[in-house]
Every structure is written in C-alpha cells, then in structure tokens.
PDBQT receptor file of N, H, CA, C and O in Angstrom, charges set to zero:
ATOM      1  N   MET A   1       0.846  -1.178   0.000  1.00  0.00    +0.000 N 
ATOM      2  CA  MET A   1       0.000   0.000   0.000  1.00  0.00    +0.000 C 
ATOM      3  C   MET A   1       0.888   1.236   0.000  1.00  0.00    +0.000 C 
ATOM      4  O   MET A   1       1.632   1.441   0.959  1.00  0.00    +0.000 OA
ATOM      5  N   PRO A   2       0.840   2.061  -1.028  1.00  0.00    +0.000 N 
ATOM      6  CA  PRO A   2       1.684   3.260  -1.086  1.00  0.00    +0.000 C 
ATOM      7  C   PRO A   2       1.291   4.290  -0.025  1.00  0.00    +0.000 C 
ATOM      8  O   PRO A   2       0.112   4.495   0.266  1.00  0.00    +0.000 OA
ATOM      9  N   LEU A   3       2.290   4.914   0.528  1.00  0.00    +0.000 N 
ATOM     10  H   LEU A   3       3.248   4.748   0.292  1.00  0.00    +0.000 HD
ATOM     11  CA  LEU A   3       2.067   5.999   1.478  1.00  0.00    +0.000 C 
ATOM     12  C   LEU A   3       1.854   7.278   0.686  1.00  0.00    +0.000 C 
ATOM     13  O   LEU A   3       2.577   7.544  -0.274  1.00  0.00    +0.000 OA
ATOM     14  N   THR A   4       0.880   8.060   1.077  1.00  0.00    +0.000 N 
ATOM     15  H   THR A   4       0.293   7.844   1.857  1.00  0.00    +0.000 HD
ATOM     16  CA  THR A   4       0.613   9.284   0.337  1.00  0.00    +0.000 C 
ATOM     17  C   THR A   4       1.153  10.516   1.040  1.00  0.00    +0.000 C 
ATOM     18  O   THR A   4       1.362  11.553   0.410  1.00  0.00    +0.000 OA
ATOM     19  N   GLU A   5       1.380  10.408   2.338  1.00  0.00    +0.000 N 
ATOM     20  H   GLU A   5       1.210   9.565   2.850  1.00  0.00    +0.000 HD
ATOM     21  CA  GLU A   5       1.777  11.577   3.107  1.00  0.00    +0.000 C 
ATOM     22  C   GLU A   5       3.205  11.404   3.633  1.00  0.00    +0.000 C 
ATOM     23  O   GLU A   5       3.441  10.665   4.588  1.00  0.00    +0.000 OA
ATOM     24  N   VAL A   6       4.136  12.086   3.003  1.00  0.00    +0.000 N 
ATOM     25  H   VAL A   6       3.944  12.686   2.226  1.00  0.00    +0.000 HD
ATOM     26  CA  VAL A   6       5.527  12.061   3.447  1.00  0.00    +0.000 C 
ATOM     27  C   VAL A   6       5.884  13.477   3.854  1.00  0.00    +0.000 C 
ATOM     28  O   VAL A   6       5.814  14.402   3.045  1.00  0.00    +0.000 OA
ATOM     29  N   GLY A   7       6.269  13.644   5.118  1.00  0.00    +0.000 N 
ATOM     30  H   GLY A   7       6.326  12.893   5.775  1.00  0.00    +0.000 HD
ATOM     31  CA  GLY A   7       6.626  14.961   5.610  1.00  0.00    +0.000 C 
ATOM     32  C   GLY A   7       8.120  15.198   5.535  1.00  0.00    +0.000 C 
ATOM     33  O   GLY A   7       8.879  14.271   5.251  1.00  0.00    +0.000 OA
ATOM     34  N   PRO A   8       8.557  16.422   5.783  1.00  0.00    +0.000 N 
ATOM     35  CA  PRO A   8       9.978  16.752   5.700  1.00  0.00    +0.000 C 
ATOM     36  C   PRO A   8      10.820  16.112   6.800  1.00  0.00    +0.000 C 
ATOM     37  O   PRO A   8      12.004  15.846   6.590  1.00  0.00    +0.000 OA
ATOM     38  N   GLY A   9      10.241  15.865   7.946  1.00  0.00    +0.000 N 
ATOM     39  H   GLY A   9       9.280  16.081   8.116  1.00  0.00    +0.000 HD
ATOM     40  CA  GLY A   9      11.010  15.274   9.042  1.00  0.00    +0.000 C 
ATOM     41  C   GLY A   9      12.059  16.220   9.596  1.00  0.00    +0.000 C 
ATOM     42  O   GLY A   9      12.063  17.417   9.310  1.00  0.00    +0.000 OA
ATOM     43  N   ARG A  10      12.960  15.643  10.405  1.00  0.00    +0.000 N 
ATOM     44  H   ARG A  10      12.957  14.670  10.637  1.00  0.00    +0.000 HD
ATOM     45  CA  ARG A  10      14.027  16.418  11.047  1.00  0.00    +0.000 C 
ATOM     46  C   ARG A  10      15.369  15.737  10.803  1.00  0.00    +0.000 C 
ATOM     47  O   ARG A  10      15.426  14.527  10.585  1.00  0.00    +0.000 OA
ATOM     48  N   ALA A  11      16.431  16.504  10.839  1.00  0.00    +0.000 N 
ATOM     49  H   ALA A  11      16.384  17.487  11.016  1.00  0.00    +0.000 HD
ATOM     50  CA  ALA A  11      17.771  15.969  10.609  1.00  0.00    +0.000 C 
ATOM     51  C   ALA A  11      18.313  15.188  11.809  1.00  0.00    +0.000 C 
ATOM     52  O   ALA A  11      19.242  14.393  11.661  1.00  0.00    +0.000 OA
ATOM     53  N   TYR A  12      17.743  15.408  12.987  1.00  0.00    +0.000 N 
ATOM     54  H   TYR A  12      16.989  16.054  13.108  1.00  0.00    +0.000 HD
ATOM     55  CA  TYR A  12      18.226  14.724  14.197  1.00  0.00    +0.000 C 
ATOM     56  C   TYR A  12      17.044  14.237  15.013  1.00  0.00    +0.000 C 
ATOM     57  O   TYR A  12      16.007  14.901  15.024  1.00  0.00    +0.000 OA
ATOM     58  N   PRO A  13      17.154  13.121  15.689  1.00  0.00    +0.000 N 
ATOM     59  CA  PRO A  13      18.319  12.238  15.748  1.00  0.00    +0.000 C 
ATOM     60  C   PRO A  13      18.460  11.439  14.453  1.00  0.00    +0.000 C 
ATOM     61  O   PRO A  13      17.490  11.267  13.715  1.00  0.00    +0.000 OA
ATOM     62  N   ARG A  14      19.642  10.966  14.188  1.00  0.00    +0.000 N 
ATOM     63  H   ARG A  14      20.430  11.107  14.788  1.00  0.00    +0.000 HD
ATOM     64  CA  ARG A  14      19.886  10.165  12.993  1.00  0.00    +0.000 C 
ATOM     65  C   ARG A  14      19.334   8.761  13.179  1.00  0.00    +0.000 C 
ATOM     66  O   ARG A  14      19.196   8.264  14.297  1.00  0.00    +0.000 OA
ATOM     67  N   GLY A  15      19.023   8.142  12.051  1.00  0.00    +0.000 N 
ATOM     68  H   GLY A  15      19.135   8.546  11.143  1.00  0.00    +0.000 HD
ATOM     69  CA  GLY A  15      18.457   6.803  12.076  1.00  0.00    +0.000 C 
ATOM     70  C   GLY A  15      16.950   6.868  11.927  1.00  0.00    +0.000 C 
ATOM     71  O   GLY A  15      16.410   7.857  11.429  1.00  0.00    +0.000 OA
ATOM     72  N   ALA A  16      16.268   5.812  12.358  1.00  0.00    +0.000 N 
ATOM     73  H   ALA A  16      16.706   5.009  12.762  1.00  0.00    +0.000 HD
ATOM     74  CA  ALA A  16      14.812   5.735  12.326  1.00  0.00    +0.000 C 
ATOM     75  C   ALA A  16      14.305   5.914  13.747  1.00  0.00    +0.000 C 
ATOM     76  O   ALA A  16      14.681   5.154  14.640  1.00  0.00    +0.000 OA
ATOM     77  N   THR A  17      13.449   6.917  13.967  1.00  0.00    +0.000 N 
ATOM     78  H   THR A  17      13.144   7.534  13.241  1.00  0.00    +0.000 HD
ATOM     79  CA  THR A  17      12.973   7.228  15.314  1.00  0.00    +0.000 C 
ATOM     80  C   THR A  17      11.448   7.262  15.346  1.00  0.00    +0.000 C 
ATOM     81  O   THR A  17      10.827   8.098  14.691  1.00  0.00    +0.000 OA
ATOM     82  N   TRP A  18      10.849   6.352  16.111  1.00  0.00    +0.000 N 
ATOM     83  H   TRP A  18      11.354   5.673  16.644  1.00  0.00    +0.000 HD
ATOM     84  CA  TRP A  18       9.399   6.291  16.311  1.00  0.00    +0.000 C 
ATOM     85  C   TRP A  18       9.018   7.321  17.365  1.00  0.00    +0.000 C 
ATOM     86  O   TRP A  18       9.654   7.399  18.416  1.00  0.00    +0.000 OA
ATOM     87  N   ASP A  19       7.970   8.123  17.088  1.00  0.00    +0.000 N 
ATOM     88  H   ASP A  19       7.452   8.059  16.235  1.00  0.00    +0.000 HD
ATOM     89  CA  ASP A  19       7.535   9.135  18.056  1.00  0.00    +0.000 C 
ATOM     90  C   ASP A  19       6.135   8.877  18.599  1.00  0.00    +0.000 C 
ATOM     91  O   ASP A  19       5.554   9.743  19.254  1.00  0.00    +0.000 OA
ATOM     92  N   GLY A  20       5.594   7.699  18.334  1.00  0.00    +0.000 N 
ATOM     93  H   GLY A  20       6.066   6.996  17.802  1.00  0.00    +0.000 HD
ATOM     94  CA  GLY A  20       4.252   7.364  18.783  1.00  0.00    +0.000 C 
ATOM     95  C   GLY A  20       3.196   7.551  17.708  1.00  0.00    +0.000 C 
ATOM     96  O   GLY A  20       2.104   6.990  17.809  1.00  0.00    +0.000 OA
ATOM     97  N   GLU A  21       3.503   8.329  16.683  1.00  0.00    +0.000 N 
ATOM     98  H   GLU A  21       4.390   8.785  16.601  1.00  0.00    +0.000 HD
ATOM     99  CA  GLU A  21       2.555   8.565  15.594  1.00  0.00    +0.000 C 
ATOM    100  C   GLU A  21       3.142   8.260  14.219  1.00  0.00    +0.000 C 
ATOM    101  O   GLU A  21       2.403   8.100  13.248  1.00  0.00    +0.000 OA
ATOM    102  N   GLY A  22       4.448   8.180  14.137  1.00  0.00    +0.000 N 
ATOM    103  H   GLY A  22       5.048   8.310  14.926  1.00  0.00    +0.000 HD
ATOM    104  CA  GLY A  22       5.118   7.915  12.871  1.00  0.00    +0.000 C 
ATOM    105  C   GLY A  22       6.606   7.763  13.103  1.00  0.00    +0.000 C 
ATOM    106  O   GLY A  22       7.070   7.690  14.241  1.00  0.00    +0.000 OA
ATOM    107  N   VAL A  23       7.352   7.715  12.001  1.00  0.00    +0.000 N 
ATOM    108  H   VAL A  23       6.975   7.774  11.077  1.00  0.00    +0.000 HD
ATOM    109  CA  VAL A  23       8.797   7.502  12.083  1.00  0.00    +0.000 C 
ATOM    110  C   VAL A  23       9.532   8.599  11.332  1.00  0.00    +0.000 C 
ATOM    111  O   VAL A  23       9.220   8.900  10.179  1.00  0.00    +0.000 OA
ATOM    112  N   ASN A  24      10.515   9.193  12.003  1.00  0.00    +0.000 N 
ATOM    113  H   ASN A  24      10.769   8.949  12.940  1.00  0.00    +0.000 HD
ATOM    114  CA  ASN A  24      11.418  10.152  11.372  1.00  0.00    +0.000 C 
ATOM    115  C   ASN A  24      12.647   9.372  10.906  1.00  0.00    +0.000 C 
ATOM    116  O   ASN A  24      13.225   8.596  11.667  1.00  0.00    +0.000 OA
ATOM    117  N   PHE A  25      13.035   9.584   9.662  1.00  0.00    +0.000 N 
ATOM    118  H   PHE A  25      12.566  10.214   9.044  1.00  0.00    +0.000 HD
ATOM    119  CA  PHE A  25      14.227   8.948   9.109  1.00  0.00    +0.000 C 
ATOM    120  C   PHE A  25      15.261  10.028   8.810  1.00  0.00    +0.000 C 
ATOM    121  O   PHE A  25      14.945  11.032   8.171  1.00  0.00    +0.000 OA
ATOM    122  N   ALA A  26      16.490   9.825   9.267  1.00  0.00    +0.000 N 
ATOM    123  H   ALA A  26      16.746   9.010   9.785  1.00  0.00    +0.000 HD
ATOM    124  CA  ALA A  26      17.569  10.785   9.020  1.00  0.00    +0.000 C 
ATOM    125  C   ALA A  26      18.858  10.021   8.734  1.00  0.00    +0.000 C 
ATOM    126  O   ALA A  26      19.290   9.189   9.531  1.00  0.00    +0.000 OA
ATOM    127  N   VAL A  27      19.467  10.318   7.579  1.00  0.00    +0.000 N 
ATOM    128  H   VAL A  27      19.115  10.994   6.932  1.00  0.00    +0.000 HD
ATOM    129  CA  VAL A  27      20.650   9.591   7.110  1.00  0.00    +0.000 C 
ATOM    130  C   VAL A  27      21.727  10.588   6.696  1.00  0.00    +0.000 C 
ATOM    131  O   VAL A  27      21.458  11.493   5.905  1.00  0.00    +0.000 OA
ATOM    132  N   PHE A  28      22.939  10.437   7.216  1.00  0.00    +0.000 N 
ATOM    133  H   PHE A  28      23.158   9.702   7.858  1.00  0.00    +0.000 HD
ATOM    134  CA  PHE A  28      24.050  11.312   6.851  1.00  0.00    +0.000 C 
ATOM    135  C   PHE A  28      24.724  10.824   5.577  1.00  0.00    +0.000 C 
ATOM    136  O   PHE A  28      25.026   9.637   5.447  1.00  0.00    +0.000 OA
ATOM    137  N   SER A  29      24.959  11.724   4.647  1.00  0.00    +0.000 N 
ATOM    138  H   SER A  29      24.714  12.688   4.753  1.00  0.00    +0.000 HD
ATOM    139  CA  SER A  29      25.786  11.452   3.478  1.00  0.00    +0.000 C 
ATOM    140  C   SER A  29      26.276  12.777   2.916  1.00  0.00    +0.000 C 
ATOM    141  O   SER A  29      25.499  13.567   2.380  1.00  0.00    +0.000 OA
ATOM    142  N   GLU A  30      27.558  13.001   3.046  1.00  0.00    +0.000 N 
ATOM    143  H   GLU A  30      28.189  12.359   3.482  1.00  0.00    +0.000 HD
ATOM    144  CA  GLU A  30      28.143  14.259   2.590  1.00  0.00    +0.000 C 
ATOM    145  C   GLU A  30      28.190  14.357   1.076  1.00  0.00    +0.000 C 
ATOM    146  O   GLU A  30      28.135  15.458   0.528  1.00  0.00    +0.000 OA
ATOM    147  N   HIS A  31      28.291  13.211   0.381  1.00  0.00    +0.000 N 
ATOM    148  H   HIS A  31      28.335  12.317   0.827  1.00  0.00    +0.000 HD
ATOM    149  CA  HIS A  31      28.515  13.245  -1.057  1.00  0.00    +0.000 C 
ATOM    150  C   HIS A  31      27.373  12.711  -1.911  1.00  0.00    +0.000 C 
ATOM    151  O   HIS A  31      27.497  12.679  -3.135  1.00  0.00    +0.000 OA
ATOM    152  N   ALA A  32      26.268  12.294  -1.307  1.00  0.00    +0.000 N 
ATOM    153  H   ALA A  32      26.167  12.320  -0.313  1.00  0.00    +0.000 HD
ATOM    154  CA  ALA A  32      25.158  11.722  -2.085  1.00  0.00    +0.000 C 
ATOM    155  C   ALA A  32      24.461  12.788  -2.925  1.00  0.00    +0.000 C 
ATOM    156  O   ALA A  32      24.305  13.933  -2.500  1.00  0.00    +0.000 OA
ATOM    157  N   ASP A  33      24.047  12.388  -4.124  1.00  0.00    +0.000 N 
ATOM    158  H   ASP A  33      24.174  11.458  -4.469  1.00  0.00    +0.000 HD
ATOM    159  CA  ASP A  33      23.238  13.245  -4.981  1.00  0.00    +0.000 C 
ATOM    160  C   ASP A  33      21.753  13.067  -4.674  1.00  0.00    +0.000 C 
ATOM    161  O   ASP A  33      20.949  13.976  -4.880  1.00  0.00    +0.000 OA
ATOM    162  N   LYS A  34      21.405  11.880  -4.179  1.00  0.00    +0.000 N 
ATOM    163  H   LYS A  34      22.058  11.142  -4.011  1.00  0.00    +0.000 HD
ATOM    164  CA  LYS A  34      20.042  11.600  -3.755  1.00  0.00    +0.000 C 
ATOM    165  C   LYS A  34      20.071  10.419  -2.788  1.00  0.00    +0.000 C 
ATOM    166  O   LYS A  34      21.014   9.627  -2.770  1.00  0.00    +0.000 OA
ATOM    167  N   VAL A  35      19.003  10.323  -1.980  1.00  0.00    +0.000 N 
ATOM    168  H   VAL A  35      18.237  10.967  -1.994  1.00  0.00    +0.000 HD
ATOM    169  CA  VAL A  35      18.844   9.211  -1.045  1.00  0.00    +0.000 C 
ATOM    170  C   VAL A  35      17.407   8.742  -1.154  1.00  0.00    +0.000 C 
ATOM    171  O   VAL A  35      16.484   9.555  -1.199  1.00  0.00    +0.000 OA
ATOM    172  N   GLU A  36      17.215   7.427  -1.196  1.00  0.00    +0.000 N 
ATOM    173  H   GLU A  36      17.965   6.767  -1.160  1.00  0.00    +0.000 HD
ATOM    174  CA  GLU A  36      15.876   6.858  -1.255  1.00  0.00    +0.000 C 
ATOM    175  C   GLU A  36      15.672   5.924  -0.070  1.00  0.00    +0.000 C 
ATOM    176  O   GLU A  36      16.558   5.144   0.281  1.00  0.00    +0.000 OA
ATOM    177  N   LEU A  37      14.506   6.011   0.536  1.00  0.00    +0.000 N 
ATOM    178  H   LEU A  37      13.786   6.644   0.251  1.00  0.00    +0.000 HD
ATOM    179  CA  LEU A  37      14.119   5.131   1.626  1.00  0.00    +0.000 C 
ATOM    180  C   LEU A  37      13.367   3.963   1.012  1.00  0.00    +0.000 C 
ATOM    181  O   LEU A  37      12.341   4.160   0.361  1.00  0.00    +0.000 OA
ATOM    182  N   CYS A  38      13.864   2.747   1.213  1.00  0.00    +0.000 N 
ATOM    183  H   CYS A  38      14.698   2.587   1.742  1.00  0.00    +0.000 HD
ATOM    184  CA  CYS A  38      13.238   1.551   0.654  1.00  0.00    +0.000 C 
ATOM    185  C   CYS A  38      12.478   0.820   1.752  1.00  0.00    +0.000 C 
ATOM    186  O   CYS A  38      13.042   0.486   2.794  1.00  0.00    +0.000 OA
ATOM    187  N   LEU A  39      11.195   0.576   1.511  1.00  0.00    +0.000 N 
ATOM    188  H   LEU A  39      10.736   0.847   0.665  1.00  0.00    +0.000 HD
ATOM    189  CA  LEU A  39      10.352  -0.142   2.463  1.00  0.00    +0.000 C 
ATOM    190  C   LEU A  39      10.118  -1.557   1.951  1.00  0.00    +0.000 C 
ATOM    191  O   LEU A  39       9.953  -1.785   0.752  1.00  0.00    +0.000 OA
ATOM    192  N   PHE A  40      10.108  -2.509   2.896  1.00  0.00    +0.000 N 
ATOM    193  H   PHE A  40      10.242  -2.324   3.869  1.00  0.00    +0.000 HD
ATOM    194  CA  PHE A  40       9.963  -3.922   2.553  1.00  0.00    +0.000 C 
ATOM    195  C   PHE A  40       8.757  -4.530   3.249  1.00  0.00    +0.000 C 
ATOM    196  O   PHE A  40       8.248  -3.974   4.222  1.00  0.00    +0.000 OA
ATOM    197  N   ASP A  41       8.298  -5.682   2.744  1.00  0.00    +0.000 N 
ATOM    198  H   ASP A  41       8.712  -6.133   1.953  1.00  0.00    +0.000 HD
ATOM    199  CA  ASP A  41       7.190  -6.387   3.375  1.00  0.00    +0.000 C 
ATOM    200  C   ASP A  41       7.619  -6.890   4.756  1.00  0.00    +0.000 C 
ATOM    201  O   ASP A  41       8.789  -6.792   5.126  1.00  0.00    +0.000 OA
ATOM    202  N   ALA A  42       6.674  -7.420   5.498  1.00  0.00    +0.000 N 
ATOM    203  H   ALA A  42       5.724  -7.499   5.198  1.00  0.00    +0.000 HD
ATOM    204  CA  ALA A  42       6.928  -7.843   6.884  1.00  0.00    +0.000 C 
ATOM    205  C   ALA A  42       8.023  -8.902   6.988  1.00  0.00    +0.000 C 
ATOM    206  O   ALA A  42       8.694  -8.986   8.016  1.00  0.00    +0.000 OA
ATOM    207  N   ARG A  43       8.216  -9.699   5.961  1.00  0.00    +0.000 N 
ATOM    208  H   ARG A  43       7.672  -9.630   5.126  1.00  0.00    +0.000 HD
ATOM    209  CA  ARG A  43       9.244 -10.741   5.988  1.00  0.00    +0.000 C 
ATOM    210  C   ARG A  43      10.608 -10.219   5.512  1.00  0.00    +0.000 C 
ATOM    211  O   ARG A  43      11.618 -10.916   5.612  1.00  0.00    +0.000 OA
ATOM    212  N   GLY A  44      10.620  -8.989   4.995  1.00  0.00    +0.000 N 
ATOM    213  H   GLY A  44       9.799  -8.423   4.914  1.00  0.00    +0.000 HD
ATOM    214  CA  GLY A  44      11.871  -8.397   4.550  1.00  0.00    +0.000 C 
ATOM    215  C   GLY A  44      12.382  -8.939   3.237  1.00  0.00    +0.000 C 
ATOM    216  O   GLY A  44      13.569  -8.818   2.935  1.00  0.00    +0.000 OA
ATOM    217  N   ARG A  45      11.517  -9.527   2.463  1.00  0.00    +0.000 N 
ATOM    218  H   ARG A  45      10.552  -9.626   2.708  1.00  0.00    +0.000 HD
ATOM    219  CA  ARG A  45      11.945 -10.172   1.216  1.00  0.00    +0.000 C 
ATOM    220  C   ARG A  45      11.664  -9.359  -0.041  1.00  0.00    +0.000 C 
ATOM    221  O   ARG A  45      12.388  -9.458  -1.031  1.00  0.00    +0.000 OA
ATOM    222  N   HIS A  46      10.603  -8.553   0.010  1.00  0.00    +0.000 N 
ATOM    223  H   HIS A  46      10.015  -8.472   0.815  1.00  0.00    +0.000 HD
ATOM    224  CA  HIS A  46      10.196  -7.841  -1.204  1.00  0.00    +0.000 C 
ATOM    225  C   HIS A  46      10.033  -6.353  -0.913  1.00  0.00    +0.000 C 
ATOM    226  O   HIS A  46       9.357  -5.947   0.032  1.00  0.00    +0.000 OA
ATOM    227  N   GLU A  47      10.668  -5.571  -1.746  1.00  0.00    +0.000 N 
ATOM    228  H   GLU A  47      11.218  -5.901  -2.513  1.00  0.00    +0.000 HD
ATOM    229  CA  GLU A  47      10.512  -4.120  -1.621  1.00  0.00    +0.000 C 
ATOM    230  C   GLU A  47       9.092  -3.744  -2.021  1.00  0.00    +0.000 C 
ATOM    231  O   GLU A  47       8.601  -4.156  -3.073  1.00  0.00    +0.000 OA
ATOM    232  N   THR A  48       8.434  -2.952  -1.167  1.00  0.00    +0.000 N 
ATOM    233  H   THR A  48       8.832  -2.617  -0.313  1.00  0.00    +0.000 HD
ATOM    234  CA  THR A  48       7.057  -2.553  -1.441  1.00  0.00    +0.000 C 
ATOM    235  C   THR A  48       6.949  -1.113  -1.904  1.00  0.00    +0.000 C 
ATOM    236  O   THR A  48       5.996  -0.742  -2.590  1.00  0.00    +0.000 OA
ATOM    237  N   GLN A  49       7.921  -0.309  -1.531  1.00  0.00    +0.000 N 
ATOM    238  H   GLN A  49       8.695  -0.610  -0.975  1.00  0.00    +0.000 HD
ATOM    239  CA  GLN A  49       7.881   1.104  -1.921  1.00  0.00    +0.000 C 
ATOM    240  C   GLN A  49       9.267   1.725  -1.794  1.00  0.00    +0.000 C 
ATOM    241  O   GLN A  49      10.066   1.333  -0.944  1.00  0.00    +0.000 OA
ATOM    242  N   ARG A  50       9.533   2.704  -2.658  1.00  0.00    +0.000 N 
ATOM    243  H   ARG A  50       8.884   3.022  -3.349  1.00  0.00    +0.000 HD
ATOM    244  CA  ARG A  50      10.775   3.461  -2.623  1.00  0.00    +0.000 C 
ATOM    245  C   ARG A  50      10.413   4.942  -2.563  1.00  0.00    +0.000 C 
ATOM    246  O   ARG A  50       9.726   5.463  -3.442  1.00  0.00    +0.000 OA
ATOM    247  N   ILE A  51      10.888   5.616  -1.506  1.00  0.00    +0.000 N 
ATOM    248  H   ILE A  51      11.446   5.194  -0.792  1.00  0.00    +0.000 HD
ATOM    249  CA  ILE A  51      10.503   7.006  -1.255  1.00  0.00    +0.000 C 
ATOM    250  C   ILE A  51      11.734   7.907  -1.345  1.00  0.00    +0.000 C 
ATOM    251  O   ILE A  51      12.690   7.718  -0.593  1.00  0.00    +0.000 OA
ATOM    252  N   PRO A  52      11.722   8.880  -2.251  1.00  0.00    +0.000 N 
ATOM    253  CA  PRO A  52      12.847   9.820  -2.313  1.00  0.00    +0.000 C 
ATOM    254  C   PRO A  52      12.876  10.689  -1.051  1.00  0.00    +0.000 C 
ATOM    255  O   PRO A  52      11.855  11.249  -0.652  1.00  0.00    +0.000 OA
ATOM    256  N   MET A  53      14.036  10.795  -0.438  1.00  0.00    +0.000 N 
ATOM    257  H   MET A  53      14.865  10.340  -0.762  1.00  0.00    +0.000 HD
ATOM    258  CA  MET A  53      14.220  11.681   0.709  1.00  0.00    +0.000 C 
ATOM    259  C   MET A  53      14.696  13.010   0.134  1.00  0.00    +0.000 C 
ATOM    260  O   MET A  53      15.865  13.149  -0.225  1.00  0.00    +0.000 OA
ATOM    261  N   ARG A  54      13.807  13.975   0.045  1.00  0.00    +0.000 N 
ATOM    262  H   ARG A  54      12.857  13.862   0.336  1.00  0.00    +0.000 HD
ATOM    263  CA  ARG A  54      14.097  15.222  -0.651  1.00  0.00    +0.000 C 
ATOM    264  C   ARG A  54      14.700  16.305   0.239  1.00  0.00    +0.000 C 
ATOM    265  O   ARG A  54      15.388  17.202  -0.248  1.00  0.00    +0.000 OA
ATOM    266  N   GLU A  55      14.444  16.220   1.522  1.00  0.00    +0.000 N 
ATOM    267  H   GLU A  55      13.885  15.491   1.917  1.00  0.00    +0.000 HD
ATOM    268  CA  GLU A  55      14.942  17.250   2.441  1.00  0.00    +0.000 C 
ATOM    269  C   GLU A  55      16.374  16.946   2.863  1.00  0.00    +0.000 C 
ATOM    270  O   GLU A  55      16.726  15.789   3.091  1.00  0.00    +0.000 OA
ATOM    271  N   ARG A  56      17.204  17.993   2.966  1.00  0.00    +0.000 N 
ATOM    272  H   ARG A  56      16.918  18.933   2.780  1.00  0.00    +0.000 HD
ATOM    273  CA  ARG A  56      18.593  17.814   3.384  1.00  0.00    +0.000 C 
ATOM    274  C   ARG A  56      19.010  19.014   4.221  1.00  0.00    +0.000 C 
ATOM    275  O   ARG A  56      18.815  20.165   3.831  1.00  0.00    +0.000 OA
ATOM    276  N   THR A  57      19.592  18.714   5.389  1.00  0.00    +0.000 N 
ATOM    277  H   THR A  57      19.750  17.778   5.705  1.00  0.00    +0.000 HD
ATOM    278  CA  THR A  57      20.093  19.735   6.301  1.00  0.00    +0.000 C 
ATOM    279  C   THR A  57      21.491  19.330   6.744  1.00  0.00    +0.000 C 
ATOM    280  O   THR A  57      21.655  18.282   7.370  1.00  0.00    +0.000 OA
ATOM    281  N   ASP A  58      22.505  20.138   6.434  1.00  0.00    +0.000 N 
ATOM    282  H   ASP A  58      22.372  20.989   5.926  1.00  0.00    +0.000 HD
ATOM    283  CA  ASP A  58      23.889  19.845   6.846  1.00  0.00    +0.000 C 
ATOM    284  C   ASP A  58      24.306  18.420   6.523  1.00  0.00    +0.000 C 
ATOM    285  O   ASP A  58      24.824  17.718   7.391  1.00  0.00    +0.000 OA
ATOM    286  N   HIS A  59      24.089  17.982   5.295  1.00  0.00    +0.000 N 
ATOM    287  H   HIS A  59      23.668  18.551   4.589  1.00  0.00    +0.000 HD
ATOM    288  CA  HIS A  59      24.458  16.648   4.800  1.00  0.00    +0.000 C 
ATOM    289  C   HIS A  59      23.630  15.521   5.401  1.00  0.00    +0.000 C 
ATOM    290  O   HIS A  59      23.991  14.353   5.256  1.00  0.00    +0.000 OA
ATOM    291  N   VAL A  60      22.535  15.840   6.067  1.00  0.00    +0.000 N 
ATOM    292  H   VAL A  60      22.241  16.789   6.185  1.00  0.00    +0.000 HD
ATOM    293  CA  VAL A  60      21.637  14.818   6.610  1.00  0.00    +0.000 C 
ATOM    294  C   VAL A  60      20.334  14.869   5.817  1.00  0.00    +0.000 C 
ATOM    295  O   VAL A  60      19.631  15.880   5.819  1.00  0.00    +0.000 OA
ATOM    296  N   TRP A  61      20.025  13.774   5.147  1.00  0.00    +0.000 N 
ATOM    297  H   TRP A  61      20.595  12.953   5.146  1.00  0.00    +0.000 HD
ATOM    298  CA  TRP A  61      18.788  13.634   4.385  1.00  0.00    +0.000 C 
ATOM    299  C   TRP A  61      17.706  13.151   5.343  1.00  0.00    +0.000 C 
ATOM    300  O   TRP A  61      17.966  12.288   6.181  1.00  0.00    +0.000 OA
ATOM    301  N   HIS A  62      16.487  13.699   5.230  1.00  0.00    +0.000 N 
ATOM    302  H   HIS A  62      16.276  14.400   4.549  1.00  0.00    +0.000 HD
ATOM    303  CA  HIS A  62      15.463  13.312   6.201  1.00  0.00    +0.000 C 
ATOM    304  C   HIS A  62      14.061  13.369   5.625  1.00  0.00    +0.000 C 
ATOM    305  O   HIS A  62      13.783  14.107   4.680  1.00  0.00    +0.000 OA
ATOM    306  N   CYS A  63      13.166  12.553   6.231  1.00  0.00    +0.000 N 
ATOM    307  H   CYS A  63      13.392  11.953   6.998  1.00  0.00    +0.000 HD
ATOM    308  CA  CYS A  63      11.746  12.558   5.908  1.00  0.00    +0.000 C 
ATOM    309  C   CYS A  63      10.988  11.947   7.079  1.00  0.00    +0.000 C 
ATOM    310  O   CYS A  63      11.583  11.344   7.973  1.00  0.00    +0.000 OA
ATOM    311  N   TYR A  64       9.677  12.111   7.063  1.00  0.00    +0.000 N 
ATOM    312  H   TYR A  64       9.194  12.602   6.337  1.00  0.00    +0.000 HD
ATOM    313  CA  TYR A  64       8.821  11.608   8.139  1.00  0.00    +0.000 C 
ATOM    314  C   TYR A  64       7.644  10.864   7.529  1.00  0.00    +0.000 C 
ATOM    315  O   TYR A  64       6.974  11.365   6.626  1.00  0.00    +0.000 OA
ATOM    316  N   LEU A  65       7.402   9.655   8.038  1.00  0.00    +0.000 N 
ATOM    317  H   LEU A  65       7.946   9.248   8.772  1.00  0.00    +0.000 HD
ATOM    318  CA  LEU A  65       6.262   8.863   7.587  1.00  0.00    +0.000 C 
ATOM    319  C   LEU A  65       5.300   8.627   8.743  1.00  0.00    +0.000 C 
ATOM    320  O   LEU A  65       5.685   8.052   9.761  1.00  0.00    +0.000 OA
ATOM    321  N   PRO A  66       4.038   9.071   8.594  1.00  0.00    +0.000 N 
ATOM    322  CA  PRO A  66       3.062   8.853   9.667  1.00  0.00    +0.000 C 
ATOM    323  C   PRO A  66       2.662   7.378   9.780  1.00  0.00    +0.000 C 
ATOM    324  O   PRO A  66       1.849   7.023  10.633  1.00  0.00    +0.000 OA
TER     325      PRO A  66
C-alpha cells in the first residue's frame, strides 16, 4: 500500500525514530546526490515502496512517515 503523506522530518536524531505517531528517518551522506528510503514487506523479502528523501540539512537527508 503506497504511502501518500511524506513529511519533511528532522535531521536529528539520525536513524529511524518512532515518536508514537510515525517515524522520522535521518541519514548522513556528505557526497550523495540523492537518497531513497526503501520499504519492505513484513518478511523483509520484497521491496514494497521506494521514497525519495528530498529534504537535506547539513548533509543529513530526512523525511517523516506517519
């Protein structure tokens, strides 16, 4: 099921952080031209969605998924 609402998120803390309502994703890469968040099924075998992380703050790419 594709997610329709992707927010900008925050650059910190890095990694995947659950806040009770969704997950903030933040990944450091000084030299990346783009970063994509890949989501997989519950068994981790099949990619279900690929989300471009468009926001970048001080070399940290970030987004938020409710």
